[in-house]
C-alpha positions in Angstrom: 16.1 -11.2 15.7 14.6 -10.4 19.3 11.2 -11.7 20.4 8.2 -10.0 21.3 5.2 -11.6 23.4 1.7 -11.1 22.0 -0.3 -12.0 24.7 1.6 -15.6 25.6 2.6 -16.2 21.7 6.2 -15.9 21.2 7.1 -14.1 17.9 10.2 -11.9 16.0 10.0 -8.3 16.8 9.5 -7.8 13.6 6.6 -10.3 11.2 6.1 -10.3 7.7 3.1 -9.2 6.2 2.4 -10.7 2.9 -0.5 -9.3 1.4 1.2 -7.2 -1.2 2.5 -10.5 -2.5 -0.9 -11.5 -4.6 -3.0 -8.5 -4.2 -3.8 -4.7 -4.0 -0.3 -3.5 -4.8 0.3 -3.9 -8.4 1.8 -7.2 -10.4 3.0 -9.9 -8.7 6.1 -12.2 -8.9 6.1 -15.6 -7.4 9.0 -16.4 -7.4 10.6 -13.5 -5.5 7.5 -13.7 -3.3 8.6 -17.0 -1.8 12.6 -16.2 -1.8 11.2 -12.9 0.2 9.5 -15.6 2.5 12.8 -17.9 2.8 14.6 -14.6 3.3 12.9 -13.1 6.4 12.7 -17.1 7.7 16.7 -17.3 7.3 16.7 -13.3 9.5 14.8 -14.8 11.9 11.3 -13.3 11.0 8.9 -15.8 12.7 5.5 -14.2 12.3 4.0 -14.4 8.6 0.4 -12.8 8.0 -1.9 -13.7 5.5 -5.5 -13.8 4.9 -8.5 -15.5 3.1 -9.2 -12.5 1.4 -6.0 -11.5 -0.2 -6.7 -12.5 -3.3 -8.6 -14.2 -2.6 -7.8 -17.0 -1.6 -4.3 -17.0 -3.6 -1.9 -15.5 -0.9 -2.6 -18.6 1.3 -1.5 -20.5 -1.3 1.7 -18.9 -2.4 2.3 -18.8 1.9 1.5 -22.6 2.5 3.8 -23.1 -0.4 6.5 -21.0 0.7 6.7 -22.8 3.8 6.1 -26.4 2.9 9.5 -27.3 4.3 9.6 -25.3 6.6 6.3 -25.3 8.7 8.1 -25.6 12.0 9.9 -21.8 11.6 7.1 -20.0 11.6 4.2 -18.5 13.4 1.1 -18.5 10.7 -1.4 -16.1 10.9 -4.4 -15.8 9.0 -7.7 -14.2 9.0 -11.4 -14.7 8.1 -14.6 -12.6 7.6 -14.4 -10.4 4.6 -16.3 -12.5 1.7 -16.4 -11.0 -1.8 -19.4 -12.6 -3.8 -20.8 -11.7 -7.0 -18.5 -8.4 -7.2 -19.5 -7.4 -3.6 -18.0 -7.2 -0.3 -19.5 -8.4 3.1 -18.8 -8.9 6.5 -19.5 -12.6 7.9 -19.0 -13.0 11.7 -21.7 -16.1 12.0 -20.4 -19.7 14.1 -20.9 -21.5 10.8 -19.1 -19.4 8.5 -16.2 -19.1 10.8 -15.7 -22.9 10.8 -15.8 -23.5 7.0 -13.5 -20.5 6.8 -11.2 -22.5 9.0 -11.3 -25.4 7.3 -10.8 -23.9 3.4 -8.0 -21.7 4.9 -6.2 -25.2 6.3 -6.7 -26.6 3.2 -5.2 -23.7 0.8 -2.2 -23.1 3.5 -1.6 -27.3 3.6 -1.1 -27.2 7.2 -2.8 -29.1 10.1 -3.2 -25.6 12.5 -3.4 -22.2 12.0 -1.0 -20.6 15.1 -3.2 -17.2 15.3 -6.8 -17.0 13.7 -8.1 -13.5 13.1 -11.5 -12.2 12.6 -10.5 -9.8 9.7 -13.6 -7.4 10.2 -16.1 -7.3 13.4 -19.5 -8.6 11.6 -21.9 -5.8 12.6 -24.6 -7.9 12.4 -22.9 -11.3 14.2 -22.9 -10.9 18.1 -19.0 -10.8 19.1 -19.8 -13.6 21.3 -21.2 -15.8 19.1 -17.8 -15.3 16.9 -15.6 -15.3 19.2 -17.1 -18.6 20.7 -17.0 -20.5 17.2 -13.6 -19.3 17.0 -13.0 -20.8 20.8 -14.0 -24.4 19.1 -11.4 -24.3 16.8 -8.7 -24.0 19.4 -10.5 -27.3 21.4 -10.5 -29.0 18.2 -6.7 -28.3 17.6 -6.9 -26.2 14.1 -6.1 -23.1 15.7 -4.0 -22.1 18.7 -4.3 -18.5 19.6 -7.1 -16.1 18.6 -7.2 -12.4 17.4 -9.0 -9.6 16.0 -8.5 -7.1 13.4 -10.0 -3.1 13.6 -11.8 -4.2 16.5 -12.7 -1.3 18.9 -12.5 -1.1 22.9 -15.8 -2.4 24.3 -15.4 -5.0 21.8 -12.1 -6.3 22.7 -13.5 -6.4 26.1 -16.8 -8.8 25.3 -14.3 -10.8 23.5 -12.1 -11.8 26.3 -14.7 -12.9 28.6 -15.9 -15.9 25.8 -11.7 -16.8 25.0 -8.1 -14.8 25.5 -7.8 -12.7 23.1 -4.0 -13.3 22.2 -3.6 -10.2 19.3 -5.0 -7.0 18.0 -4.3 -6.4 14.7 -4.6 -2.8 13.8 -2.9 0.1 11.5 -0.1 1.7 13.3 2.4 3.9 11.8 3.9 7.5 12.2 1.0 9.0 9.9 -1.7 6.6 11.8 -1.4 7.3 15.3 -5.5 6.3 16.3 -4.8 3.9 18.3 -3.2 5.8 21.0 -6.4 7.2 21.7 -7.6 4.2 24.1 -7.2 1.2 22.2 -3.6 0.4 23.2 -4.1 1.1 26.8 -7.5 -1.3 26.8 -4.8 -3.7 24.6 -2.6 -3.7 27.7 -4.7 -3.6 30.7 -6.5 -6.8 29.0 -2.9 -8.8 28.3 -4.0 -8.4 24.3 -1.0 -7.7 21.7 -1.0 -5.3 19.3 0.0 -6.1 15.8 0.7 -2.8 13.5 -0.1 -3.4 10.2 1.0 -0.8 7.4 3.6 0.6 9.9 5.5 2.3 7.0 2.0 3.9 5.8 1.2 1.5 2.7 4.9 2.4 1.4 4.9 6.3 1.8 6.8 6.2 4.8 9.2 5.4 2.7 10.2 8.0 0.0 9.3 5.3 -2.3 6.5 7.6 -4.1 6.8 11.1 -5.1 3.9 11.1 -7.6 0.4 9.2 -7.8 2.3 7.8 -11.1 5.1 6.0 -9.1 2.1 3.5 -8.6 1.3 0.6 -10.4 -2.1 0.7 -12.5 -3.6 -1.4 -11.0 -2.6 -0.7 -7.5 -5.4 0.0 -5.1 -3.2 2.8 -3.2 -4.6 5.1 -6.0 -7.6 5.6 -4.6 -6.8 5.4 -1.2 -6.9 9.2 0.0 -4.4 9.7 1.1 -2.7 9.2 -2.3 -4.9 11.4 -3.7 -4.5 14.9 -4.6 -3.8 17.4 -2.6 -3.4 14.9 0.2 -0.4 13.0 -1.8 1.3 16.6 -1.7 0.7 17.2 1.8 1.6 14.1 2.5 4.9 14.5 0.5 5.9 17.2 2.7 5.4 14.9 6.0 7.6 12.2 4.3 10.8 15.0 3.5 10.5 16.1 7.5 10.8 12.3 8.2 13.5 11.7 5.6 15.5 14.3 6.8 15.9 13.0 10.0 16.5 10.0 8.8 19.4 11.5 7.2 20.9 12.9 10.0 21.6 9.6 12.1 22.2 7.5 8.3 19.2 5.2 8.1 16.4 5.2 5.8 13.4 6.9 5.9 11.8 3.8 6.4 14.2 2.0 9.0 13.0 5.5 11.3 9.7 5.2 10.5 9.7 1.4 11.9 12.2 2.0 14.7 9.4 4.6 16.0 6.9 1.7 15.6 9.3 -0.7 18.0 9.7 2.3 20.6 6.0 2.5 21.4 6.4 -0.6 23.4 7.5 -4.2 23.5 4.3 -5.6 23.1 3.5 -4.1 19.4 5.1 -6.2 16.9 4.8 -4.1 13.0 4.3 -6.4 10.4 5.6 -4.2 7.4 4.7 -5.8 4.1 6.7 -6.2 1.0 7.3 -8.9 -1.6 10.5 -8.0 -2.8 13.8 -9.6 -0.6 16.1 -5.8 -0.9 12.7 -4.2 0.9 12.8 -6.7 3.4 16.3 -6.5 4.4 15.8 -2.7 4.7 13.1 -3.3 6.8 14.9 -5.9 9.5 17.9 -3.8 10.0 15.5 -1.4 11.6 15.4 -3.4 14.4 19.1 -2.8 15.9 18.3 1.2 15.3 17.6 2.9 18.8 15.9 5.9 19.3 16.5 8.8 21.4 14.2 10.7 23.8 15.3 13.8 22.0 15.1 11.8 18.6 11.6 10.3 19.7 10.5 13.9 20.5 12.2 15.5 17.5 9.6 13.0 15.4 6.8 13.9 17.8 6.9 17.4 16.5 7.2 17.0 12.7 4.5 13.6 13.2 1.8 14.3 15.6 -1.8 12.5 16.0 -3.3 13.5 12.6 -0.5 14.8 10.6 -1.3 12.8 7.5 -3.5 14.1 5.2 -7.0 12.2 4.2 -8.6 8.9 5.5 -6.8 5.9 6.0 -9.5 4.4 3.3 -12.4 5.2 1.3 -15.5 5.9 2.6 -17.0 2.8 1.9 -14.0 0.6 3.5 -13.7 2.8 6.8 -17.3 1.2 7.0 -16.2 -1.8 8.1 -13.8 -0.6 10.9 -15.1 -1.2 13.9 -15.3 2.0 16.3 
């Protein structure tokens, strides 16, 4: 697989999001998930993405088991900052917590360092300078190699970069979430911050896999995601039908077209499609070989312009934690 550079960190052109292997997207199958991670590594995928809140904690443990005998082949990324206690979700970016969270992640992952350590959400009650200062101490201590932020606004990124280089910003970006084009991508490029695009397949919707909400497992969190509910689902399904027709004309899958579009937005963008099944992984990996012509890109922009998706990308409570 080809390489791309996030700041000064070389990674594969496509990464693997591991969240759904342990949380949010229905039943777990740890055996298939580990086989999927191994297959990704065999295909040349180096960037593996997890977080301490996936599970919580169980996804880091799973990834740690999967890479135990092949640590040298992966760029390991994890995150801190979203805390679940007593059935309550909060954001914590306090310096003392940053260091405790890192030590706990290292133990669960079974490694002596994390390659890319993100603040998962910006803590509105802690100055970003204090949080990144603590993260920088982790670099000095050899526990972390590179630093990242997730869902951070341009001003926050600028302030963070004054404390320590930020290697990557991770934010949702896809054909139905084009918000980063409103200044965020430009800020990252100005500051040499790479861009990691999560949910590049629209949480699976853009693949055409879902025809009704009942196609989702009963405990799948997408059932409560605004874009998967009611009239929004129906309207977004029409958008996917258009994408599927364009993909059919090119003899590729809808998911591959959606990934190829994200890849075409710039060599500093690395999508991390998530899956827990090898067959979907291989379909996603094949998108790397797809080249979209200017005519095809214009056709895609026509059917999926900014704001094309119906509904917010998160429910109201979760949107409050996005740093705007």
